Backbone as a chain_set.jsonl record, in Angstrom:
{"seq": "MSGAQAGAQQAPAAAVPAPPPVLHAMTGLRAVAAAWVLLGHFRFTMFDLVPITRIAEPVLAGGYLGVEIFFVLSGFIISHNYAEHFRQKGRSAYPAFLWARFARIYPVHLATFLAAGLLVAGAVALGRDVPSAQHFTAGSFVGNLVLLQAWPGVTPWNGPAWSVSCEIAAYAAFPLLALAVVRLHRRTALAAGAALLAAEVATLLALGAGPSYTDAWTPVL", "coords": {"N": [[16.898, 24.588, 29.094], [19.528, 23.793, 31.29], [22.69, 24.633, 32.406], [24.484, 23.001, 33.05], [23.246, 21.043, 31.956], [23.782, 20.948, 29.141], [26.001, 21.313, 28.874], [26.722, 18.811, 29.162], [25.656, 17.844, 27.608], [27.671, 18.828, 25.234], [30.068, 18.122, 26.257], [32.284, 15.966, 24.813], [31.964, 12.535, 24.297], [33.825, 9.438, 25.674], [36.715, 8.253, 24.245], [36.546, 4.918, 22.453], [38.972, 2.389, 22.855], [40.607, 1.451, 20.056], [40.186, -2.056, 18.663], [43.618, -4.05, 18.725], [44.614, -5.162, 15.665], [43.854, -7.903, 13.264], [45.862, -10.55, 13.066], [46.279, -12.171, 10.685], [48.074, -13.381, 9.175], [49.779, -14.734, 11.255], [48.263, -16.144, 12.273], [47.193, -17.975, 10.042], [49.95, -19.726, 10.173], [49.917, -20.46, 12.694], [47.966, -22.221, 11.943], [48.9, -24.161, 10.534], [51.128, -24.992, 12.384], [50.023, -26.681, 13.7], [48.526, -28.451, 12.213], [50.937, -30.245, 11.555], [51.906, -31.28, 14.042], [49.397, -32.47, 14.515], [49.648, -34.769, 12.417], [51.899, -35.292, 12.264], [51.533, -37.363, 15.119], [49.853, -38.923, 13.978], [51.114, -40.326, 11.99], [51.736, -43.182, 11.336], [49.125, -44.293, 11.615], [48.482, -43.151, 9.068], [50.088, -44.232, 7.076], [50.041, -46.688, 7.329], [47.314, -46.573, 5.995], [47.501, -45.216, 4.108], [49.673, -46.052, 1.938], [52.099, -44.557, 0.278], [52.223, -42.288, 1.168], [54.229, -42.577, 3.114], [56.749, -41.306, 2.351], [56.704, -38.936, 3.153], [57.999, -39.215, 5.412], [60.103, -38.192, 7.085], [59.233, -35.26, 7.308], [57.036, -35.126, 9.043], [57.792, -36.988, 11.074], [59.097, -35.062, 12.082], [56.959, -33.039, 13.973], [56.372, -33.003, 16.388], [58.045, -30.176, 16.542], [56.276, -28.726, 15.9], [54.695, -28.238, 18.106], [55.98, -26.481, 19.642], [56.627, -24.215, 17.917], [53.552, -23.482, 17.765], [53.055, -23.014, 20.571], [55.198, -20.3, 20.942], [53.823, -18.019, 18.504], [51.648, -18.927, 19.843], [51.578, -17.08, 21.935], [52.34, -14.733, 20.798], [50.627, -13.593, 20.074], [48.469, -13.638, 21.969], [50.231, -11.743, 23.254], [49.664, -9.773, 21.972], [47.313, -8.932, 22.067], [46.172, -8.157, 24.125], [48.039, -6.865, 26.108], [48.069, -4.14, 25.873], [45.615, -3.752, 26.685], [45.726, -4.78, 29.67], [47.286, -2.832, 30.797], [45.995, -0.795, 30.707], [43.953, -1.237, 32.018], [44.694, -3.0, 34.252], [44.712, -4.724, 37.168], [42.218, -5.698, 37.498], [41.312, -6.778, 34.943], [42.476, -9.163, 35.194], [40.359, -11.658, 35.857], [38.682, -11.858, 34.218], [39.877, -12.207, 31.597], [41.062, -14.957, 32.508], [39.065, -16.871, 32.388], [37.995, -16.334, 30.007], [40.024, -17.484, 28.692], [39.966, -19.894, 29.894], [37.542, -21.145, 29.083], [37.708, -21.542, 26.379], [39.302, -23.733, 26.143], [38.799, -25.905, 28.07], [36.691, -26.777, 27.676], [37.0, -28.831, 25.249], [39.046, -30.257, 25.975], [38.303, -31.541, 28.157], [35.893, -33.143, 26.759], [37.739, -34.762, 25.189], [39.138, -36.052, 26.826], [37.815, -37.656, 28.678], [36.645, -39.42, 26.54], [38.813, -40.6, 26.115], [38.786, -41.712, 28.258], [36.738, -43.512, 28.422], [37.269, -45.161, 25.72], [39.618, -46.678, 27.114], [37.715, -48.151, 28.714], [36.007, -49.273, 27.345], [37.49, -50.978, 25.602], [38.634, -52.649, 27.978], [36.501, -53.793, 28.51], [35.951, -55.806, 26.845], [38.262, -57.136, 26.641], [40.57, -56.798, 26.068], [44.174, -55.675, 25.434], [45.533, -53.043, 27.005], [47.343, -50.85, 26.979], [49.827, -49.788, 29.174], [48.036, -49.215, 31.061], [47.645, -49.458, 33.743], [47.704, -46.727, 34.664], [45.747, -45.265, 34.782], [44.009, -44.286, 36.837], [41.85, -43.504, 40.021], [43.373, -41.512, 41.329], [45.3, -40.166, 39.125], [42.97, -39.732, 37.209], [41.418, -37.083, 38.594], [43.641, -35.633, 38.439], [43.852, -35.211, 35.725], [41.517, -33.962, 35.237], [41.111, -31.442, 36.404], [43.254, -30.106, 35.08], [46.086, -31.035, 35.09], [47.923, -32.657, 34.154], [50.204, -32.404, 32.683], [52.055, -31.968, 35.365], [54.383, -33.077, 37.767], [54.085, -36.656, 38.135], [51.052, -37.283, 37.397], [49.424, -38.815, 34.899], [48.963, -37.967, 31.541], [45.413, -38.961, 30.528], [44.683, -38.83, 28.073], [47.158, -38.722, 25.909], [48.485, -36.404, 24.559], [47.074, -33.915, 25.414], [49.159, -33.35, 27.718], [50.214, -30.695, 26.242], [47.975, -29.107, 27.065], [47.612, -28.03, 29.487], [50.219, -27.34, 30.265], [49.701, -24.829, 28.353], [47.444, -23.58, 29.624], [48.318, -23.325, 32.294], [50.533, -21.237, 31.683], [48.682, -19.156, 30.663], [47.416, -18.508, 32.975], [49.394, -17.612, 34.237], [50.686, -15.451, 32.5], [49.095, -12.798, 32.733], [50.348, -11.868, 35.124], [52.323, -11.741, 34.432], [52.52, -9.676, 32.166], [51.313, -7.63, 33.618], [54.061, -6.821, 34.59], [55.404, -6.107, 32.561], [54.575, -4.526, 30.904], [54.701, -2.22, 32.648], [58.031, -1.541, 32.287], [60.671, 0.019, 30.673], [60.966, -0.574, 27.343], [63.293, -1.492, 26.374], [64.383, -2.683, 28.636], [62.157, -4.825, 29.519], [63.118, -6.085, 27.687], [65.574, -6.809, 27.685], [65.109, -8.124, 30.462], [63.581, -10.695, 29.501], [65.104, -11.811, 27.698], [67.096, -12.307, 29.891], [65.678, -14.582, 31.465], [64.958, -16.25, 29.351], [67.284, -17.097, 28.689], [68.516, -17.988, 31.165], [66.622, -20.245, 31.419], [67.089, -21.743, 29.496], [69.562, -22.74, 30.363], [69.227, -24.333, 32.617], [67.354, -26.341, 31.383], [69.979, -27.388, 29.912], [71.471, -28.082, 32.379], [69.949, -29.622, 33.125], [69.703, -31.96, 31.682], [68.001, -32.593, 30.388], [64.758, -32.211, 27.906], [61.628, -32.002, 26.205], [59.661, -34.922, 26.425], [58.225, -36.858, 24.303], [57.371, -39.815, 24.152], [55.829, -40.816, 25.862], [53.587, -39.986, 25.358], [50.857, -40.987, 24.417], [48.575, -43.297, 22.566], [45.388, -44.693, 23.535], [43.989, -46.31, 22.116], [44.168, -48.106, 18.866]], "CA": [[18.248, 23.752, 29.647], [20.185, 24.326, 32.05], [24.057, 24.994, 31.691], [25.023, 21.21, 33.482], [22.495, 19.517, 30.709], [24.044, 21.642, 28.107], [27.786, 21.319, 29.224], [26.913, 17.184, 29.388], [25.785, 17.559, 26.07], [28.692, 19.034, 24.575], [31.399, 16.596, 26.516], [32.853, 14.302, 24.051], [31.652, 10.473, 24.656], [35.146, 8.648, 26.08], [36.984, 7.318, 22.738], [36.556, 3.724, 23.076], [39.998, 2.296, 21.885], [40.322, 0.448, 19.169], [41.025, -3.379, 18.957], [44.468, -4.365, 17.54], [44.947, -5.408, 14.298], [44.391, -8.965, 13.44], [47.381, -11.091, 12.448], [46.241, -13.135, 9.586], [49.176, -14.473, 8.418], [49.973, -15.61, 12.481], [46.722, -17.459, 12.349], [47.743, -19.13, 9.134], [51.162, -19.828, 10.587], [49.321, -21.043, 13.96], [47.128, -23.662, 11.782], [50.069, -25.215, 9.539], [51.843, -25.87, 13.316], [48.456, -27.194, 14.693], [47.99, -29.264, 10.886], [52.089, -30.461, 11.676], [51.479, -31.924, 15.421], [48.116, -33.606, 14.421], [50.026, -35.184, 11.324], [53.155, -35.931, 13.075], [50.86, -38.37, 15.713], [48.865, -39.865, 13.372], [51.474, -40.629, 10.792], [52.083, -44.207, 11.186], [47.714, -44.808, 10.625], [48.149, -42.677, 7.71], [51.244, -44.989, 6.513], [49.172, -47.952, 6.698], [46.093, -46.415, 5.167], [47.805, -44.988, 2.14], [51.164, -46.418, 1.931], [52.855, -43.617, -0.139], [52.514, -40.964, 2.238], [55.33, -42.416, 3.972], [57.728, -40.057, 1.598], [56.419, -37.389, 4.424], [58.333, -39.615, 6.974], [61.218, -37.049, 7.237], [59.046, -34.365, 7.65], [56.29, -35.847, 9.741], [58.671, -37.797, 12.432], [59.635, -34.128, 12.937], [55.917, -32.956, 13.898], [56.363, -32.606, 17.864], [57.975, -29.138, 16.643], [54.851, -27.64, 15.591], [54.095, -27.516, 19.607], [56.74, -25.017, 20.16], [55.887, -22.847, 17.284], [52.326, -23.199, 17.905], [53.079, -21.939, 21.459], [55.203, -19.274, 20.444], [52.991, -17.705, 18.054], [50.337, -18.162, 20.576], [52.359, -16.24, 23.604], [52.779, -13.411, 20.734], [49.704, -13.211, 19.466], [47.865, -13.106, 23.472], [50.547, -10.214, 23.76], [49.672, -8.563, 20.498], [45.712, -8.534, 22.069], [46.019, -7.927, 25.494], [49.016, -6.23, 26.843], [47.351, -3.116, 26.172], [44.151, -3.892, 28.028], [46.051, -5.041, 30.811], [47.969, -1.54, 31.006], [44.565, 0.098, 30.837], [42.589, -2.214, 33.179], [45.502, -3.771, 34.921], [44.044, -6.358, 37.898], [40.787, -5.732, 37.39], [41.108, -7.383, 33.323], [42.336, -10.961, 35.445], [38.996, -12.523, 36.203], [37.533, -11.985, 32.648], [40.53, -12.986, 30.751], [41.455, -16.625, 32.714], [37.744, -17.145, 32.081], [37.568, -16.394, 28.269], [40.768, -18.483, 28.129], [39.651, -21.116, 30.806], [36.028, -21.341, 28.311], [38.258, -21.911, 25.282], [40.381, -24.791, 25.985], [38.499, -26.898, 28.65], [35.065, -28.256, 26.956], [37.377, -29.546, 24.396], [40.223, -31.264, 27.277], [37.052, -32.808, 29.058], [35.659, -34.28, 26.098], [38.575, -36.091, 24.765], [39.684, -36.7, 28.464], [36.57, -38.794, 28.594], [36.4, -40.085, 25.567], [39.487, -41.504, 26.04], [38.751, -42.992, 29.089], [35.472, -44.458, 27.523], [37.768, -46.099, 24.539], [40.363, -47.435, 27.675], [36.918, -48.77, 29.81], [35.47, -50.543, 26.58], [38.904, -51.781, 25.326], [38.859, -53.638, 29.082], [35.333, -54.754, 28.729], [36.522, -56.779, 25.112], [39.504, -58.25, 26.887], [41.296, -55.756, 24.709], [45.35, -55.39, 26.021], [45.746, -51.997, 26.976], [48.653, -50.131, 27.017], [49.811, -48.586, 30.731], [46.966, -49.124, 31.794], [47.927, -49.335, 35.183], [48.052, -45.307, 35.024], [44.234, -45.182, 34.873], [43.725, -44.478, 38.264], [41.312, -42.553, 40.686], [44.228, -40.015, 41.46], [45.61, -39.737, 37.673], [41.236, -39.018, 36.32], [41.552, -36.052, 38.877], [44.834, -34.812, 37.617], [43.166, -34.596, 34.328], [39.917, -32.849, 35.768], [41.538, -30.196, 37.035], [44.16, -29.686, 34.178], [47.699, -30.853, 35.911], [48.699, -34.193, 33.431], [51.622, -32.267, 32.655], [52.308, -32.055, 36.476], [54.82, -34.913, 37.9], [53.313, -37.796, 39.038], [49.958, -37.167, 37.113], [49.882, -39.362, 33.801], [47.987, -37.927, 30.78], [44.884, -40.286, 29.869], [44.703, -38.474, 26.71], [48.729, -37.993, 25.861], [48.54, -35.084, 23.647], [46.515, -32.88, 26.197], [50.056, -32.582, 28.251], [49.905, -29.107, 26.105], [46.644, -28.306, 27.518], [48.3, -28.349, 30.83], [51.122, -25.769, 29.615], [48.517, -23.73, 28.223], [46.971, -23.495, 31.347], [49.646, -22.632, 33.156], [50.786, -20.347, 31.135], [47.623, -18.046, 30.683], [47.231, -17.919, 34.75], [50.777, -16.263, 34.436], [50.923, -14.393, 31.458], [48.742, -11.662, 32.964], [50.789, -11.353, 36.172], [54.321, -10.775, 33.583], [52.222, -8.934, 31.213], [51.32, -6.461, 34.228], [54.803, -6.373, 35.298], [56.085, -5.978, 31.842], [53.945, -3.33, 30.314], [55.569, -0.945, 33.326], [59.173, -1.353, 32.571], [61.007, 0.28, 29.76], [61.221, -1.263, 26.454], [64.68, -1.801, 26.56], [64.534, -2.909, 29.862], [61.902, -5.625, 28.963], [63.587, -6.834, 26.38], [66.568, -7.415, 28.718], [64.566, -9.062, 31.508], [63.452, -11.323, 28.567], [66.645, -12.301, 27.247], [67.702, -13.181, 30.934], [64.137, -15.205, 31.489], [65.262, -17.211, 27.931], [68.8, -17.956, 28.548], [67.706, -18.936, 32.526], [65.535, -21.635, 31.021], [68.16, -23.043, 28.656], [70.349, -23.195, 30.894], [68.563, -24.805, 33.408], [67.483, -27.404, 30.565], [70.948, -27.733, 29.713], [72.239, -28.706, 33.62], [69.105, -31.015, 34.052], [69.647, -32.928, 30.526], [66.395, -32.508, 30.224], [63.917, -31.539, 27.025], [60.049, -32.24, 26.082], [59.601, -36.206, 25.699], [56.844, -37.514, 23.608], [57.009, -41.002, 24.278], [54.34, -41.006, 26.998], [51.731, -39.477, 24.354], [50.199, -42.487, 23.454], [46.623, -42.95, 21.95], [45.168, -45.794, 24.524], [43.075, -48.002, 21.281], [44.482, -47.622, 17.702]], "C": [[18.985, 24.351, 30.505], [21.808, 23.926, 32.051], [24.796, 23.678, 32.368], [24.53, 20.701, 32.314], [23.675, 20.452, 29.708], [25.765, 21.695, 28.157], [27.455, 19.526, 29.126], [26.598, 16.58, 27.99], [26.59, 17.448, 25.126], [29.53, 18.177, 24.672], [30.667, 16.137, 25.568], [32.765, 12.907, 24.432], [33.397, 10.106, 24.752], [35.16, 7.873, 24.996], [36.983, 5.686, 23.526], [38.065, 3.044, 22.132], [39.808, 1.13, 20.867], [41.049, -0.564, 19.005], [42.515, -3.748, 18.581], [43.968, -4.881, 16.309], [44.781, -6.763, 13.951], [45.694, -9.493, 12.093], [47.075, -12.271, 11.859], [47.135, -13.734, 9.102], [49.81, -15.247, 9.957], [49.351, -16.992, 12.298], [47.165, -18.554, 11.109], [49.147, -19.868, 9.668], [50.852, -20.793, 11.752], [48.803, -22.646, 13.404], [48.019, -24.766, 11.018], [50.735, -25.868, 11.011], [50.989, -26.801, 13.648], [48.316, -28.594, 13.746], [49.26, -30.282, 11.511], [52.163, -31.207, 13.073], [50.793, -33.091, 15.0], [48.872, -34.514, 12.942], [51.025, -36.357, 11.782], [52.222, -37.473, 14.24], [50.442, -39.444, 15.059], [49.21, -40.483, 11.891], [51.576, -41.986, 10.373], [50.603, -44.871, 10.679], [47.752, -44.358, 9.436], [49.139, -43.484, 6.322], [50.852, -45.876, 5.639], [48.325, -47.97, 5.416], [46.494, -46.126, 3.676], [49.813, -44.763, 2.075], [52.732, -45.056, 1.239], [53.045, -42.601, 0.252], [53.668, -41.349, 3.0], [56.708, -41.596, 2.804], [57.542, -39.316, 2.541], [57.6, -37.664, 5.386], [59.319, -38.405, 7.436], [60.617, -35.731, 7.863], [57.888, -34.561, 9.084], [56.646, -36.269, 11.139], [58.859, -35.974, 13.309], [58.288, -32.877, 13.827], [55.505, -32.443, 14.937], [57.001, -31.058, 17.688], [57.356, -27.889, 16.483], [54.017, -27.379, 16.951], [54.965, -26.258, 19.928], [57.039, -24.202, 19.167], [54.554, -22.589, 17.854], [52.265, -22.155, 19.38], [53.801, -20.594, 21.428], [55.024, -17.899, 19.994], [51.949, -17.614, 18.649], [50.687, -17.0, 21.583], [52.24, -14.786, 22.356], [51.582, -13.18, 20.49], [48.352, -12.578, 20.772], [48.393, -11.7, 23.31], [49.944, -8.929, 22.948], [48.284, -8.027, 21.111], [45.698, -7.641, 23.395], [46.906, -7.366, 26.222], [48.89, -4.856, 26.965], [45.955, -2.806, 27.027], [44.532, -4.109, 28.911], [46.946, -3.741, 31.128], [47.087, -0.687, 31.27], [43.912, -0.412, 32.449], [43.163, -2.446, 34.485], [44.914, -5.126, 35.942], [42.977, -6.379, 37.83], [40.8, -6.897, 35.946], [42.017, -9.078, 33.77], [41.029, -11.422, 34.706], [38.737, -13.213, 34.792], [38.619, -12.817, 31.859], [41.232, -14.367, 30.902], [40.015, -17.103, 32.358], [37.373, -17.532, 30.683], [38.957, -17.549, 28.224], [40.384, -20.128, 28.506], [38.399, -21.942, 29.356], [36.422, -21.895, 27.289], [38.733, -22.913, 25.138], [39.512, -25.627, 26.469], [37.575, -27.74, 28.115], [35.847, -29.28, 25.914], [38.494, -30.884, 25.088], [39.127, -31.963, 27.392], [36.464, -33.594, 28.323], [36.113, -35.231, 25.585], [39.257, -36.563, 26.238], [38.881, -37.39, 28.835], [36.605, -39.755, 27.663], [37.767, -40.849, 25.127], [39.728, -42.541, 26.951], [37.648, -43.954, 28.675], [35.799, -45.393, 26.457], [38.744, -47.08, 26.029], [39.134, -48.873, 28.278], [36.463, -49.631, 28.772], [36.341, -51.19, 26.066], [38.942, -52.862, 26.511], [37.965, -54.659, 29.039], [35.575, -55.823, 27.437], [37.471, -57.472, 26.065], [40.537, -57.732, 25.726], [42.707, -55.508, 25.879], [45.238, -53.688, 26.053], [46.882, -51.003, 27.9], [48.649, -49.146, 28.616], [48.4, -48.743, 31.494], [46.782, -48.682, 33.279], [48.005, -47.591, 35.792], [46.331, -44.727, 35.063], [43.428, -45.22, 36.057], [42.923, -43.331, 39.059], [42.014, -40.972, 40.608], [44.513, -38.834, 39.947], [43.755, -39.101, 37.205], [41.16, -37.567, 37.212], [42.342, -35.248, 38.561], [44.192, -33.956, 36.492], [41.781, -34.079, 34.487], [40.314, -32.249, 35.493], [42.929, -29.089, 36.32], [46.018, -29.706, 34.491], [48.074, -31.956, 35.072], [49.972, -33.371, 33.33], [52.73, -32.354, 34.135], [53.245, -33.046, 36.709], [54.22, -35.333, 38.462], [51.865, -37.633, 38.753], [50.171, -37.669, 35.466], [48.53, -38.86, 32.8], [46.94, -39.004, 30.492], [44.669, -39.656, 28.342], [46.15, -37.545, 26.527], [49.032, -36.966, 25.251], [48.425, -33.895, 24.214], [47.405, -32.549, 27.25], [50.007, -31.265, 27.525], [48.837, -28.393, 26.485], [47.216, -27.306, 28.96], [48.792, -27.493, 30.768], [50.963, -24.747, 29.842], [47.475, -22.789, 29.337], [47.228, -22.448, 31.973], [49.98, -21.225, 33.087], [50.06, -19.059, 30.283], [47.496, -17.751, 32.093], [48.612, -17.297, 34.917], [50.754, -15.306, 33.757], [50.217, -12.837, 31.908], [49.407, -10.909, 34.406], [52.181, -10.759, 35.191], [53.716, -9.723, 32.834], [51.879, -7.147, 32.019], [52.723, -5.864, 34.449], [55.878, -5.495, 33.784], [56.086, -4.857, 30.85], [54.423, -1.631, 31.081], [56.839, -0.321, 33.197], [58.999, -0.745, 30.778], [61.304, -0.864, 28.149], [62.569, -2.379, 26.296], [64.999, -2.665, 28.035], [63.734, -4.383, 29.945], [62.426, -7.038, 27.89], [64.948, -7.329, 27.175], [66.54, -8.501, 29.869], [63.935, -10.707, 30.569], [64.471, -12.712, 28.087], [66.866, -12.848, 28.123], [66.634, -14.593, 31.399], [64.792, -16.838, 30.385], [66.318, -17.896, 28.072], [68.635, -18.676, 30.442], [67.137, -20.277, 32.364], [66.195, -22.737, 30.431], [69.483, -23.397, 29.261], [70.138, -24.158, 32.372], [68.02, -26.767, 32.786], [68.331, -28.483, 30.746], [71.795, -28.741, 30.801], [71.145, -29.738, 33.531], [69.601, -31.945, 33.023], [68.493, -33.282, 30.569], [65.365, -32.169, 28.949], [62.438, -32.491, 26.989], [60.624, -33.531, 25.275], [58.19, -36.241, 25.298], [56.759, -38.581, 23.857], [55.759, -41.639, 24.928], [53.418, -40.77, 26.073], [51.814, -40.628, 23.902], [48.602, -42.388, 23.462], [46.05, -44.709, 23.017], [44.5, -47.121, 23.495], [43.572, -47.422, 19.556], [43.812, -48.343, 16.962]], "O": [[19.076, 25.577, 30.434], [22.083, 22.797, 31.646], [25.94, 23.515, 31.944], [25.231, 19.962, 31.622], [24.772, 20.127, 30.163], [26.492, 22.2, 27.302], [28.552, 18.998, 28.947], [26.94, 15.546, 27.418], [26.606, 16.54, 24.295], [29.914, 17.467, 23.742], [29.478, 15.93, 25.324], [33.729, 12.304, 24.903], [34.144, 10.54, 23.875], [34.288, 7.088, 24.626], [37.285, 5.372, 24.678], [38.174, 3.215, 20.918], [39.042, 0.167, 20.914], [42.275, -0.49, 19.083], [42.384, -3.635, 17.362], [42.755, -4.952, 16.11], [45.812, -7.294, 14.364], [46.127, -9.116, 11.004], [47.469, -13.34, 12.326], [46.892, -14.786, 8.511], [50.321, -16.355, 9.797], [49.661, -18.18, 12.219], [47.413, -19.745, 11.296], [49.108, -21.021, 9.239], [51.463, -21.86, 11.811], [48.995, -23.744, 13.927], [47.802, -25.976, 10.968], [50.923, -27.084, 11.016], [51.466, -27.905, 13.91], [48.056, -29.674, 14.278], [48.775, -31.274, 12.055], [52.903, -32.156, 12.815], [51.184, -34.258, 15.013], [47.881, -35.009, 12.406], [51.031, -37.587, 11.736], [52.494, -38.617, 13.876], [50.574, -40.623, 15.386], [48.462, -40.908, 11.011], [51.529, -42.192, 9.161], [50.548, -45.678, 9.751], [47.135, -44.988, 8.576], [48.987, -43.38, 5.105], [50.938, -46.093, 4.431], [48.341, -48.669, 4.402], [46.088, -46.534, 2.588], [50.674, -43.885, 2.133], [53.868, -44.859, 1.671], [53.95, -41.878, -0.166], [54.196, -40.426, 3.621], [57.811, -41.844, 3.291], [58.629, -38.868, 2.905], [58.15, -36.78, 6.042], [58.905, -37.728, 8.377], [61.227, -35.122, 8.743], [58.18, -33.971, 10.124], [55.997, -35.995, 12.149], [58.795, -35.692, 14.506], [58.782, -31.846, 14.282], [54.585, -31.625, 14.947], [56.624, -30.358, 18.628], [57.602, -26.705, 16.715], [53.037, -26.641, 17.051], [54.544, -25.211, 20.42], [57.82, -23.305, 19.482], [54.376, -21.513, 18.425], [51.743, -21.043, 19.463], [53.139, -19.649, 21.858], [55.542, -16.895, 20.482], [51.167, -16.687, 18.439], [49.893, -16.105, 21.871], [52.05, -13.705, 22.913], [51.4, -12.023, 20.868], [47.611, -11.602, 20.666], [47.684, -10.697, 23.23], [49.817, -7.724, 23.166], [47.959, -6.873, 20.831], [45.192, -6.523, 23.487], [46.488, -7.32, 27.379], [49.416, -4.26, 27.905], [45.531, -1.889, 27.731], [43.724, -3.661, 29.724], [47.403, -3.957, 32.251], [47.329, 0.218, 32.069], [43.591, 0.084, 33.529], [42.592, -2.257, 35.559], [44.734, -6.269, 35.521], [42.54, -7.455, 38.238], [40.158, -7.931, 36.129], [42.18, -9.97, 32.937], [40.741, -11.524, 33.513], [38.632, -14.369, 34.384], [38.36, -13.963, 31.491], [41.822, -14.938, 29.984], [40.16, -18.209, 31.836], [36.763, -18.51, 30.25], [38.71, -18.571, 27.584], [40.448, -21.146, 27.818], [38.536, -23.066, 28.874], [35.724, -22.844, 26.932], [38.75, -23.323, 23.977], [39.107, -26.392, 25.594], [37.554, -28.97, 28.053], [35.403, -30.415, 25.742], [38.619, -32.055, 24.731], [38.97, -32.995, 26.74], [36.289, -34.739, 28.739], [35.548, -36.306, 25.384], [39.88, -37.618, 26.356], [39.383, -38.08, 29.722], [36.595, -40.939, 27.999], [37.879, -41.531, 24.108], [40.348, -43.601, 26.872], [37.842, -45.169, 28.649], [35.018, -46.29, 26.141], [38.525, -48.29, 25.974], [39.403, -50.074, 28.312], [36.44, -50.822, 29.085], [35.99, -52.367, 25.983], [39.264, -53.996, 26.158], [38.141, -55.85, 29.299], [34.932, -56.859, 27.599], [37.233, -58.676, 26.154], [41.07, -58.309, 24.779], [42.441, -55.202, 27.041], [44.831, -53.13, 25.035], [47.037, -50.665, 29.074], [47.896, -48.264, 29.029], [48.042, -48.198, 32.538], [46.035, -47.851, 33.796], [48.267, -47.249, 36.945], [46.058, -43.602, 35.482], [42.452, -45.936, 36.284], [43.282, -42.181, 38.803], [41.625, -39.887, 40.175], [44.247, -37.659, 39.694], [43.606, -37.914, 36.914], [40.775, -36.668, 36.465], [41.981, -34.09, 38.351], [44.035, -32.748, 36.317], [41.088, -33.847, 33.496], [40.258, -31.997, 34.29], [43.394, -28.008, 36.681], [46.879, -28.858, 34.256], [49.089, -32.346, 35.649], [50.887, -33.794, 34.036], [53.908, -32.704, 34.061], [53.14, -34.023, 35.967], [53.632, -34.758, 39.378], [51.173, -37.8, 39.757], [50.969, -37.04, 34.771], [47.369, -39.176, 33.062], [47.441, -40.084, 30.177], [44.46, -40.512, 27.482], [46.354, -36.358, 26.785], [50.163, -36.558, 25.516], [49.145, -32.932, 23.947], [47.007, -31.628, 27.963], [49.672, -30.41, 28.345], [48.733, -27.184, 26.279], [47.119, -26.097, 29.172], [48.18, -26.489, 31.132], [51.381, -23.923, 30.656], [47.058, -21.65, 29.545], [46.787, -21.318, 32.183], [49.847, -20.327, 33.918], [50.608, -18.254, 29.53], [47.473, -16.551, 32.367], [48.807, -16.466, 35.804], [50.794, -14.193, 34.281], [50.734, -11.805, 31.48], [49.136, -9.763, 34.766], [52.795, -9.694, 35.265], [54.401, -8.7, 32.797], [52.027, -6.031, 31.522], [52.823, -4.639, 34.518], [56.742, -4.628, 33.915], [57.013, -4.368, 30.204], [54.495, -0.507, 30.584], [57.111, 0.809, 33.605], [58.071, -0.84, 29.976], [61.925, -1.921, 28.257], [62.671, -3.598, 26.16], [66.082, -3.228, 28.19], [64.441, -5.283, 30.399], [62.197, -8.209, 27.589], [65.168, -8.537, 27.086], [67.37, -9.353, 30.187], [63.944, -11.762, 31.204], [64.482, -13.941, 28.145], [66.988, -14.054, 27.91], [67.224, -15.644, 31.646], [64.95, -18.016, 30.707], [66.447, -19.068, 27.718], [68.681, -19.885, 30.664], [67.241, -21.219, 33.149], [66.112, -23.956, 30.579], [70.314, -24.167, 28.78], [71.107, -24.559, 33.017], [68.175, -27.858, 33.336], [68.179, -29.615, 31.205], [72.482, -29.72, 30.507], [71.491, -30.855, 33.916], [70.029, -32.968, 33.557], [68.11, -34.424, 30.826], [64.937, -31.145, 29.482], [62.263, -33.504, 27.666], [61.378, -33.617, 24.306], [57.227, -35.74, 25.879], [55.54, -38.75, 23.883], [55.016, -42.573, 24.63], [52.394, -41.453, 26.056], [52.639, -41.169, 23.166], [47.774, -41.716, 24.077], [46.707, -45.737, 22.854], [44.444, -48.322, 23.762], [43.238, -46.293, 19.197], [43.849, -48.181, 15.742]]}, "num_chains": 1, "name": "protein.A"}
């Protein structure tokens, strides 16, 4: 055996970094937030079917707040799982990350989006009155197909899917932000995050705007 071969055999294998620990408590909180949103959307149907559930109206009416909780927790978990990965791999990790995120949410979005369209088409064929039927246009179809339903001028065919559009935009931005943040000192990163949060709140207050859920309708109930 040559010296080079012996040295190759004695060289230790490159250590594979252990994956971050699973935060089961956070996963449970996300499930609670998702259930709160779901029940908030369908509370009136539930009240008609099971009248005693009306006692939960004060809680279920705030179901939209579960979206904020879900987004914050999801952002934390994605940072927990991927920040170190981006620190090590850099920009080369970007395509795989985006594909994994896209594959996770797009099939469900496409199925519900097309199902909403079929419901509306069926309602029109049966002569049923369809709320906001004028929003079902070729342009809005393309916008929903490419996940732009939360952007100005694009109406979501499946109302609650506005959050999916925001989610994919956050996924696209996360690697860029992660690459910047992981290179900063911890205090600098915290200061930058606080400044961005303050700027966002100030902008919303200046515009007098906030999340609106009045257009998140279901075509056929």
